[in-house]
MARGUVO-845652 format. One record per atom (N, C-alpha, C, O): x, y, z; residue in three letters; residue number from 1; atom name. Coordinates in steps of 0.05 Angstrom, whole numbers, plus 5000, padded with zeros to 4 digits. Layout:
BEGIN
<<X Y Z> ALA NUM CA> ...
% end
This chain:
BEGIN
<<5020 4981 5001> UNK 1 N> <<5000 5005 4998> UNK 1 CA> <<5015 5018 4997> UNK 1 C> <<5033 5012 5011> UNK 1 O> <<5020 5047 4979> UNK 2 N> <<5028 5062 4977> UNK 2 CA> <<5029 5081 5003> UNK 2 C> <<5013 5079 5022> UNK 2 O> <<5048 5099 5002> UNK 3 N> <<5045 5118 5028> UNK 3 CA> <<5066 5143 5021> UNK 3 C> <<5087 5143 5008> UNK 3 O> <<5052 5166 5035> UNK 4 N> <<5063 5195 5027> UNK 4 CA> <<5085 5205 5050> UNK 4 C> <<5083 5205 5075> UNK 4 O> <<5105 5212 5032> UNK 5 N> <<5121 5227 5048> UNK 5 CA> <<5132 5251 5046> UNK 5 C> <<5131 5258 5023> UNK 5 O> <<5145 5271 5062> UNK 6 N> <<5140 5300 5061> UNK 6 CA> <<5168 5303 5047> UNK 6 C> <<5179 5286 5062> UNK 6 O> <<5184 5308 5034> UNK 7 N> <<5211 5322 5031> UNK 7 CA> <<5211 5350 5021> UNK 7 C> <<5190 5362 5015> UNK 7 O> <<5234 5362 5020> UNK 8 N> <<5233 5391 5010> UNK 8 CA> <<5240 5385 4978> UNK 8 C> <<5253 5368 4966> UNK 8 O> <<5224 5410 4968> UNK 9 N> <<5236 5401 4933> UNK 9 CA> <<5271 5401 4925> UNK 9 C> <<5279 5391 4904> UNK 9 O> <<5285 5410 4941> UNK 10 N> <<5307 5407 4945> UNK 10 CA> <<5321 5380 4942> UNK 10 C> <<5337 5372 4925> UNK 10 O> <<5310 5367 4962> UNK 11 N> <<5316 5338 4973> UNK 11 CA> <<5305 5328 4944> UNK 11 C> <<5321 5323 4926> UNK 11 O> <<5275 5327 4940> UNK 12 N> <<5268 5310 4918> UNK 12 CA> <<5285 5321 4893> UNK 12 C> <<5282 5302 4878> UNK 12 O> <<5298 5336 4881> UNK 13 N> <<5309 5340 4861> UNK 13 CA> <<5339 5324 4864> UNK 13 C> <<5347 5308 4847> UNK 13 O> <<5349 5329 4882> UNK 14 N> <<5378 5314 4894> UNK 14 CA> <<5367 5283 4892> UNK 14 C> <<5385 5269 4883> UNK 14 O> <<5349 5272 4897> UNK 15 N> <<5341 5240 4900> UNK 15 CA> <<5333 5235 4877> UNK 15 C> <<5330 5211 4874> UNK 15 O> <<5325 5253 4851> UNK 16 N> <<5317 5242 4827> UNK 16 CA> <<5337 5247 4813> UNK 16 C> <<5335 5243 4789> UNK 16 O> <<5367 5259 4825> UNK 17 N> <<5385 5258 4796> UNK 17 CA> <<5406 5223 4803> UNK 17 C> <<5426 5217 4790> UNK 17 O> <<5396 5211 4819> UNK 18 N> <<5400 5191 4821> UNK 18 CA> <<5387 5163 4803> UNK 18 C> <<5396 5140 4804> UNK 18 O> <<5367 5170 4791> UNK 19 N> <<5348 5154 4774> UNK 19 CA> <<5343 5165 4742> UNK 19 C> <<5344 5189 4738> UNK 19 O> <<5338 5151 4727> UNK 20 N> <<5326 5157 4700> UNK 20 CA> <<5294 5163 4701> UNK 20 C> <<5278 5161 4720> UNK 20 O> <<5290 5174 4670> UNK 21 N> <<5261 5185 4668> UNK 21 CA> <<5238 5156 4679> UNK 21 C> <<5221 5157 4696> UNK 21 O> <<5246 5131 4662> UNK 22 N> <<5228 5111 4677> UNK 22 CA> <<5230 5103 4700> UNK 22 C> <<5213 5086 4705> UNK 22 O> <<5250 5111 4724> UNK 23 N> <<5241 5104 4755> UNK 23 CA> <<5227 5115 4767> UNK 23 C> <<5222 5138 4761> UNK 23 O> <<5213 5100 4791> UNK 24 N> <<5204 5116 4800> UNK 24 CA> <<5222 5121 4827> UNK 24 C> <<5243 5110 4834> UNK 24 O> <<5205 5141 4841> UNK 25 N> <<5222 5151 4875> UNK 25 CA> <<5220 5122 4890> UNK 25 C> <<5235 5119 4910> UNK 25 O> <<5206 5104 4884> UNK 26 N> <<5209 5081 4907> UNK 26 CA> <<5232 5073 4887> UNK 26 C> <<5252 5082 4898> UNK 26 O> <<5238 5064 4869> UNK 27 N> <<5258 5047 4863> UNK 27 CA> <<5287 5062 4866> UNK 27 C> <<5307 5050 4874> UNK 27 O> <<5286 5089 4860> UNK 28 N> <<5307 5107 4871> UNK 28 CA> <<5317 5104 4899> UNK 28 C> <<5341 5099 4904> UNK 28 O> <<5296 5106 4920> UNK 29 N> <<5301 5105 4944> UNK 29 CA> <<5315 5074 4956> UNK 29 C> <<5331 5070 4974> UNK 29 O> <<5300 5053 4937> UNK 30 N> <<5308 5026 4943> UNK 30 CA> <<5336 5023 4935> UNK 30 C> <<5353 5010 4949> UNK 30 O> <<5342 5036 4911> UNK 31 N> <<5369 5037 4898> UNK 31 CA> <<5397 5045 4928> UNK 31 C> <<5417 5033 4936> UNK 31 O> <<5384 5068 4935> UNK 32 N> <<5401 5086 4949> UNK 32 CA> <<5405 5073 4974> UNK 32 C> <<5426 5077 4986> UNK 32 O> <<5380 5051 4985> UNK 33 N> <<5385 5045 5001> UNK 33 CA> <<5399 5021 5002> UNK 33 C> <<5403 5013 5025> UNK 33 O> <<5408 5007 4985> UNK 34 N> <<5419 4973 4980> UNK 34 CA> <<5443 4990 4983> UNK 34 C> <<5457 4984 5003> UNK 34 O> <<5453 5016 4964> UNK 35 N> <<5481 5025 4974> UNK 35 CA> <<5479 5039 4993> UNK 35 C> <<5496 5056 4988> UNK 35 O> <<5470 5044 5013> UNK 36 N> <<5482 5052 5036> UNK 36 CA> <<5480 5020 5061> UNK 36 C> <<5494 5017 5081> UNK 36 O> <<5467 5010 5056> UNK 37 N> <<5477 4980 5069> UNK 37 CA> <<5500 4967 5061> UNK 37 C> <<5514 4961 5079> UNK 37 O> <<5506 4963 5041> UNK 38 N> <<5526 4959 5032> UNK 38 CA> <<5551 4975 5038> UNK 38 C> <<5572 4962 5039> UNK 38 O> <<5552 5008 5042> UNK 39 N> <<5571 5030 5052> UNK 39 CA> <<5576 5015 5081> UNK 39 C> <<5599 5006 5085> UNK 39 O> <<5556 5012 5101> UNK 40 N> <<5551 5006 5122> UNK 40 CA> <<5576 4973 5137> UNK 40 C> <<5592 4968 5155> UNK 40 O> <<5563 4960 5116> UNK 41 N> <<5572 4937 5124> UNK 41 CA> <<5605 4938 5119> UNK 41 C> <<5623 4928 5133> UNK 41 O> <<5608 4953 5093> UNK 42 N> <<5645 4959 5085> UNK 42 CA> <<5655 4971 5112> UNK 42 C> <<5675 4967 5126> UNK 42 O> <<5636 4986 5115> UNK 43 N> <<5655 5007 5144> UNK 43 CA> <<5666 4987 5169> UNK 43 C> <<5688 4983 5179> UNK 43 O> <<5627 4974 5176> UNK 44 N> <<5636 4955 5196> UNK 44 CA> <<5660 4937 5186> UNK 44 C> <<5677 4942 5203> UNK 44 O> <<5669 4922 5173> UNK 45 N> <<5684 4895 5162> UNK 45 CA> <<5713 4914 5164> UNK 45 C> <<5730 4905 5179> UNK 45 O> <<5719 4937 5150> UNK 46 N> <<5747 4950 5144> UNK 46 CA> <<5750 4964 5170> UNK 46 C> <<5772 4976 5172> UNK 46 O> <<5728 4966 5197> UNK 47 N> <<5737 4987 5221> UNK 47 CA> <<5758 4964 5232> UNK 47 C> <<5759 4940 5233> UNK 47 O> <<5778 4991 5241> UNK 48 N> <<5802 4966 5269> UNK 48 CA> <<5793 4972 5289> UNK 48 C> <<5807 4960 5306> UNK 48 O> <<5774 4986 5302> UNK 49 N> <<5762 4981 5331> UNK 49 CA> <<5757 4956 5343> UNK 49 C> <<5737 4944 5335> UNK 49 O> <<5770 4947 5360> UNK 50 N> <<5766 4923 5373> UNK 50 CA> <<5783 4907 5359> UNK 50 C> <<5774 4884 5357> UNK 50 O> <<5810 4911 5345> UNK 51 N> <<5824 4898 5335> UNK 51 CA> <<5854 4903 5354> UNK 51 C> <<5858 4919 5373> UNK 51 O> <<5870 4886 5344> UNK 52 N> <<5899 4884 5351> UNK 52 CA> <<5916 4877 5333> UNK 52 C> <<5906 4864 5315> UNK 52 O> <<5947 4882 5330> UNK 53 N> <<5959 4882 5308> UNK 53 CA> <<5970 4851 5316> UNK 53 C> <<5974 4843 5338> UNK 53 O> <<5973 4835 5288> UNK 54 N> <<5975 4801 5293> UNK 54 CA> <<5997 4799 5298> UNK 54 C> <<6005 4780 5286> UNK 54 O> <<6016 4811 5312> UNK 55 N> <<6045 4797 5331> UNK 55 CA> <<6034 4806 5352> UNK 55 C> <<6043 4795 5372> UNK 55 O> <<6021 4819 5356> UNK 56 N> <<6007 4821 5391> UNK 56 CA> <<5989 4794 5391> UNK 56 C> <<5997 4778 5408> UNK 56 O> <<5969 4788 5378> UNK 57 N> <<5953 4771 5376> UNK 57 CA> <<5969 4743 5377> UNK 57 C> <<5958 4725 5391> UNK 57 O> <<5994 4736 5362> UNK 58 N> <<6011 4725 5362> UNK 58 CA> <<6018 4710 5398> UNK 58 C> <<6014 4688 5408> UNK 58 O> <<6027 4731 5405> UNK 59 N> <<6037 4733 5432> UNK 59 CA> <<6018 4722 5453> UNK 59 C> <<6018 4704 5470> UNK 59 O> <<6003 4740 5445> UNK 60 N> <<5972 4729 5468> UNK 60 CA> <<5968 4701 5467> UNK 60 C> <<5969 4692 5490> UNK 60 O> <<5963 4682 5447> UNK 61 N> <<5948 4661 5427> UNK 61 CA> <<5978 4639 5449> UNK 61 C> <<5975 4621 5465> UNK 61 O> <<6001 4651 5442> UNK 62 N> <<6024 4629 5451> UNK 62 CA> <<6022 4631 5482> UNK 62 C> <<6027 4611 5495> UNK 62 O> <<6015 4654 5495> UNK 63 N> <<6015 4649 5529> UNK 63 CA> <<5992 4634 5534> UNK 63 C> <<5993 4615 5549> UNK 63 O> <<5969 4643 5519> UNK 64 N> <<5941 4617 5529> UNK 64 CA> <<5946 4597 5519> UNK 64 C> <<5932 4580 5530> UNK 64 O> <<5960 4589 5503> UNK 65 N> <<5964 4560 5485> UNK 65 CA> <<5990 4553 5500> UNK 65 C> <<6007 4551 5483> UNK 65 O> <<5998 4549 5518> UNK 66 N> <<6035 4542 5515> UNK 66 CA> <<6030 4511 5518> UNK 66 C> <<6049 4495 5518> UNK 66 O> 
% end
């Protein structure tokens, strides 16, 4: 069931630049969503947060598994 969302004219114009004449706004927004999900996953996978250098991990493992 279709719904209505309010956008500024500027936002609507920006969104339309991602599509072609035959694309609906629904199609464009879904395409943008898929790109955003991929970007989030890439950032998550490439994040160095919570990681340690390999040499430190090896030392830690050797201590634990002597």
